[in-house]
MIMAR-432187 format. One line per field, with one value per residue: residue in one letter; residue number from 1; x, y, z of N, C-alpha, C, O in turn. Coordinates in pm, 1 decimal. Layout:
! residues N
type	c(a  ...) .
seq	c(NUM  ...) .
n.xx	c(X  ...) .
n.yy	c(Y  ...) .
n.zz	c(Z  ...) .
ca.xx	c(X  ...) .
ca.yy	c(Y  ...) .
ca.zz	c(Z  ...) .
c.xx	c(X  ...) .
c.yy	c(Y  ...) .
c.zz	c(Z  ...) .
o.xx	c(X  ...) .
o.yy	c(Y  ...) .
o.zz	c(Z  ...) .
***
This chain:
! residues 84
type	c(m  h  l  t  l  k  v  c  c  h  q  v  d  q  p  l  c  l  e  c  m  r  a  l  s  e  e  l  d  k  q  m  d  d  v  n  n  d  i  k  a  y  q  s  c  l  n  q  l  e  k  k  s  t  e  a  l  s  e  e  e  f  a  k  e  k  s  k  v  c  k  v  f  l  f  l  h  p  l  l  p  g  w  a) .
seq	c(1  2  3  4  5  6  7  8  9  10  11  12  13  14  15  16  17  18  19  20  21  22  23  24  25  26  27  28  29  30  31  32  33  34  35  36  37  38  39  40  41  42  43  44  45  46  47  48  49  50  51  52  53  54  55  56  57  58  59  60  61  62  63  64  65  66  67  68  69  70  71  72  73  74  75  76  77  78  79  80  81  82  83  84) .
n.xx	c(-270.2  -46.9  49.8  223.2  436.3  571.3  839.5  1024.2  1310.7  1281.8  1094.7  836.7  703.4  399.0  188.1  -168.3  -458.3  -770.1  -991.7  -882.7  -800.8  -1046.9  -1152.0  -975.4  -1015.5  -1284.5  -1250.2  -1083.5  -1266.3  -1463.8  -1312.4  -1257.3  -1514.1  -1570.5  -1379.6  -1469.9  -1723.8  -1639.9  -1512.7  -1739.5  -1886.3  -1711.8  -1696.9  -1966.8  -1970.4  -1799.3  -1936.0  -2165.6  -2037.4  -1940.1  -2172.6  -2267.3  -2274.6  -2001.4  -1947.9  -1829.4  -1925.3  -2101.5  -1993.4  -2194.0  -2346.2  -2152.4  -2102.2  -2348.7  -2351.0  -2127.0  -2219.1  -2425.5  -2278.7  -2120.5  -2326.8  -2420.7  -2174.9  -2153.3  -2376.7  -2316.4  -2075.7  -2060.5  -2122.3  -1919.8  -1657.3  -1370.8  -1383.8  -1522.1) .
n.yy	c(-1158.7  -915.4  -708.4  -424.8  -287.2  8.3  22.5  193.6  249.0  41.9  -168.2  -392.1  -686.5  -834.1  -1107.6  -1115.1  -1246.7  -1357.8  -1264.2  -1056.7  -895.2  -825.0  -678.7  -471.8  -352.2  -275.9  -81.7  107.3  188.0  304.8  521.0  652.4  730.8  902.9  1112.3  1189.9  1288.5  1504.4  1665.3  1726.5  1875.2  2092.0  2202.8  2284.1  2481.6  2660.7  2732.8  2853.3  3077.4  3213.3  3311.9  3497.5  3847.4  4050.4  4307.1  4596.2  4755.9  5069.1  5399.1  5494.5  5263.3  5119.2  5283.8  5257.6  4982.8  4978.4  5138.5  4979.0  4761.5  4895.3  4978.9  4728.3  4640.5  4831.7  4789.4  4522.8  4553.9  4611.8  4350.3  4188.1  3981.0  4115.3  4350.3  4539.8) .
n.zz	c(-419.7  -311.7  -39.7  -24.9  209.3  356.7  558.9  767.6  593.4  421.1  195.2  248.9  135.0  159.4  151.9  100.6  234.7  97.3  249.5  401.8  185.6  82.6  295.6  312.8  58.7  83.1  296.5  165.2  -30.1  118.7  229.1  -13.2  -88.3  114.1  63.4  -179.3  -113.5  52.8  -141.1  -303.0  -117.2  -66.4  -330.2  -350.1  -153.0  -260.7  -497.1  -390.8  -260.2  -479.9  -602.7  -421.6  -355.2  -400.5  -346.3  -190.0  116.5  113.8  235.4  395.9  462.0  591.6  816.6  940.2  1012.1  1180.0  1380.8  1482.9  1590.0  1780.6  1952.3  2050.2  2177.8  2374.5  2522.4  2621.5  2734.3  3038.1  3118.0  3045.2  3149.5  3307.1  3161.2  3288.3) .
ca.xx	c(-241.6  48.0  49.6  369.3  442.5  701.8  874.5  1145.6  1356.4  1262.2  961.4  810.7  606.3  323.3  66.4  -294.7  -560.0  -895.3  -1084.3  -818.0  -809.5  -1186.6  -1167.5  -884.9  -1079.2  -1403.4  -1204.0  -1046.9  -1386.9  -1532.6  -1236.7  -1279.8  -1651.2  -1556.9  -1312.6  -1560.5  -1820.1  -1572.8  -1498.3  -1870.7  -1917.7  -1622.8  -1739.0  -2081.1  -1951.1  -1735.6  -2037.0  -2241.3  -1960.0  -1925.9  -2298.5  -2286.0  -2226.0  -1872.4  -1936.8  -1801.1  -2033.5  -2083.8  -1959.8  -2314.8  -2382.9  -2046.5  -2126.7  -2464.7  -2307.5  -2039.0  -2297.9  -2491.9  -2174.4  -2091.2  -2440.1  -2417.7  -2063.7  -2180.5  -2474.6  -2259.6  -1961.9  -2047.3  -2149.0  -1807.5  -1563.2  -1237.6  -1401.9  -1606.0) .
ca.yy	c(-1013.8  -875.7  -572.9  -368.8  -195.3  66.3  21.2  274.5  266.8  -83.9  -209.3  -526.4  -743.3  -934.2  -1165.3  -1094.1  -1358.3  -1306.7  -1196.2  -929.1  -812.7  -765.3  -576.5  -357.4  -291.4  -205.5  37.3  199.6  235.5  401.1  641.1  725.9  785.6  1023.3  1207.2  1238.6  1373.2  1625.9  1738.1  1776.1  1974.9  2202.6  2266.9  2347.9  2606.0  2755.7  2781.4  2954.5  3198.8  3283.3  3364.2  3602.7  3974.1  4083.0  4458.4  4657.3  4848.9  5209.4  5464.8  5516.1  5127.7  5081.0  5363.8  5199.5  4855.2  5003.2  5188.0  4864.0  4691.4  4979.4  4971.5  4599.2  4632.2  4919.7  4711.8  4408.0  4589.9  4578.4  4211.9  4117.0  3975.0  4183.4  4478.9  4638.0) .
ca.zz	c(-415.7  -210.0  15.4  1.2  329.7  367.6  702.0  776.7  459.6  351.4  154.8  291.4  58.2  238.2  78.8  167.5  215.1  31.0  344.0  430.4  63.3  71.4  398.7  272.4  -53.7  142.7  372.3  64.0  -104.0  218.5  228.9  -138.1  -83.0  213.9  -4.9  -285.5  -39.6  93.2  -263.4  -343.8  -20.3  -94.5  -453.4  -324.8  -83.9  -362.8  -585.9  -307.2  -242.2  -605.8  -627.1  -343.6  -396.4  -348.3  -347.4  -51.7  168.4  94.5  347.7  486.3  505.7  687.5  933.5  1004.8  1070.8  1277.6  1493.7  1541.2  1661.1  1896.1  2049.8  2115.6  2264.6  2494.8  2607.8  2680.8  2806.8  3175.2  3144.5  2999.6  3261.5  3281.4  3086.4  3367.2) .
c.xx	c(-140.9  27.0  194.8  362.0  571.7  732.7  1012.5  1190.4  1340.3  1113.6  948.9  695.3  528.8  203.3  -59.5  -390.7  -680.9  -975.4  -1012.1  -813.7  -942.9  -1202.5  -1087.9  -966.6  -1202.6  -1353.7  -1162.8  -1171.6  -1459.2  -1441.1  -1245.0  -1414.2  -1641.3  -1486.6  -1396.7  -1673.5  -1766.8  -1553.5  -1618.1  -1907.8  -1836.2  -1667.3  -1873.3  -2072.3  -1887.8  -1844.4  -2136.4  -2164.8  -1950.9  -2051.1  -2324.6  -2224.7  -2090.0  -1840.5  -1911.1  -1915.2  -1998.8  -2038.3  -2074.2  -2344.1  -2283.0  -2075.6  -2246.2  -2425.5  -2223.1  -2116.7  -2377.2  -2395.1  -2141.5  -2200.3  -2445.4  -2298.6  -2095.8  -2281.8  -2412.0  -2135.9  -1954.9  -2067.3  -2017.9  -1707.9  -1427.4  -1258.9  -1472.5  -1516.7) .
c.yy	c(-1000.1  -729.7  -531.5  -260.6  -125.8  85.2  84.0  298.9  152.1  -107.4  -361.8  -578.9  -851.6  -979.6  -1139.9  -1205.3  -1290.9  -1220.4  -1052.4  -831.1  -749.8  -655.9  -453.1  -280.1  -210.3  -77.3  143.8  264.1  329.6  530.3  713.6  791.7  919.1  1139.1  1271.2  1330.9  1507.2  1723.6  1805.2  1892.2  2110.9  2284.9  2335.5  2479.7  2705.8  2820.7  2889.3  3079.7  3279.8  3355.3  3482.1  3732.6  4006.1  4223.6  4501.2  4747.6  4989.9  5273.4  5462.0  5370.1  5088.9  5157.5  5305.0  5072.1  4880.7  5058.9  5076.5  4789.9  4763.9  4971.1  4840.2  4591.2  4723.4  4852.4  4597.0  4434.6  4569.6  4430.5  4121.4  4096.3  4035.7  4307.4  4580.8  4737.6) .
c.zz	c(-295.1  -172.3  36.8  106.5  318.2  517.0  698.4  633.4  373.9  311.8  190.2  206.0  128.3  156.9  164.2  134.1  154.7  129.3  370.6  304.9  48.0  173.0  363.8  159.1  1.5  220.2  267.2  -4.9  -7.0  220.6  91.9  -143.2  7.2  141.7  -115.3  -231.6  5.0  -29.0  -310.3  -248.5  -46.2  -225.7  -427.2  -250.7  -177.4  -449.2  -515.9  -290.4  -371.1  -643.1  -538.5  -387.3  -330.9  -333.6  -202.8  -14.6  134.6  229.1  446.7  539.7  609.4  816.9  1013.3  1081.4  1188.2  1405.9  1560.0  1635.2  1790.0  1997.6  2123.8  2225.2  2392.3  2585.1  2686.4  2758.5  2958.1  3208.1  3117.7  3118.8  3222.1  3204.9  3170.1  3428.5) .
o.xx	c(-154.2  -6.5  273.2  292.6  671.9  661.1  1104.6  1117.7  1381.2  1021.6  1037.7  590.8  587.0  128.5  -53.5  -401.2  -689.7  -1021.9  -1075.7  -821.6  -954.0  -1259.6  -1133.7  -982.3  -1220.0  -1416.8  -1203.6  -1173.3  -1513.0  -1495.9  -1238.8  -1426.6  -1696.5  -1528.9  -1391.9  -1711.4  -1834.9  -1575.3  -1614.3  -1955.5  -1890.7  -1673.1  -1892.3  -2147.4  -1920.3  -1846.3  -2178.0  -2224.0  -1953.9  -2040.8  -2403.7  -2123.0  -2074.5  -1725.7  -1967.1  -1987.3  -1881.7  -2044.8  -2056.0  -2365.6  -2321.9  -2072.9  -2244.7  -2460.7  -2240.2  -2081.5  -2395.0  -2430.6  -2135.0  -2173.2  -2471.0  -2316.6  -2063.0  -2272.8  -2447.1  -2092.7  -1855.1  -2031.7  -2008.3  -1677.9  -1376.6  -1159.2  -1483.4  -1563.4) .
o.yy	c(-1067.6  -643.4  -595.9  -159.7  -184.3  154.4  33.4  362.7  158.3  -71.1  -442.9  -513.7  -956.4  -899.2  -1143.8  -1250.4  -1168.4  -1112.7  -947.3  -708.9  -634.7  -551.0  -340.9  -158.3  -92.8  27.4  259.3  384.3  430.2  640.3  836.6  900.8  1024.4  1253.8  1392.1  1431.4  1609.4  1844.3  1920.7  1996.1  2221.2  2407.8  2444.0  2574.1  2824.4  2941.7  2990.2  3186.5  3402.8  3456.5  3567.0  3726.8  3986.2  4262.1  4445.8  4804.5  5026.9  5204.3  5431.8  5358.1  5029.6  5094.6  5303.0  5054.7  4814.6  5028.0  5078.5  4760.2  4702.5  4957.8  4837.0  4546.1  4684.6  4858.3  4574.0  4352.2  4516.1  4388.6  4005.6  4195.8  4008.1  4374.9  4696.8  4828.0) .
o.zz	c(-193.0  -253.4  106.5  93.9  277.2  589.3  634.2  557.2  258.0  385.2  163.9  206.5  156.5  101.5  287.1  20.1  163.1  92.0  361.8  317.4  5.7  143.0  385.4  166.8  -30.7  205.8  279.4  -31.6  -53.2  213.9  91.7  -198.8  -24.7  156.4  -138.3  -291.9  -2.5  -18.8  -352.7  -294.2  -46.1  -228.7  -482.1  -275.1  -172.8  -471.5  -572.9  -305.6  -368.0  -712.5  -579.7  -456.4  -210.4  -311.6  -108.2  -96.6  127.4  330.8  564.6  660.3  710.0  922.6  1136.4  1198.0  1290.7  1519.8  1681.8  1749.3  1896.5  2116.9  2244.2  2338.3  2504.5  2707.7  2802.1  2839.0  3006.5  3318.2  3158.3  3184.8  3113.4  3179.4  3130.3  3497.8) .
***
């Protein structure tokens, strides 16, 4: 088996010994496993997001959430550097 390397604008064909070929094959298998695991994790996240409700808050719910955030900010405001 030969390994073709692209160096600058030229391709260099180099023979691989059996040990190097096995090591390369194992490394590529590991990388493929990592990619497949990333794909599965991404698909899982997408599925979870699709199951969640995408409805907007009502005006009343939004006002309640805003009030909560404002209360927390007012409590923390004196503790924040540069905001006192």
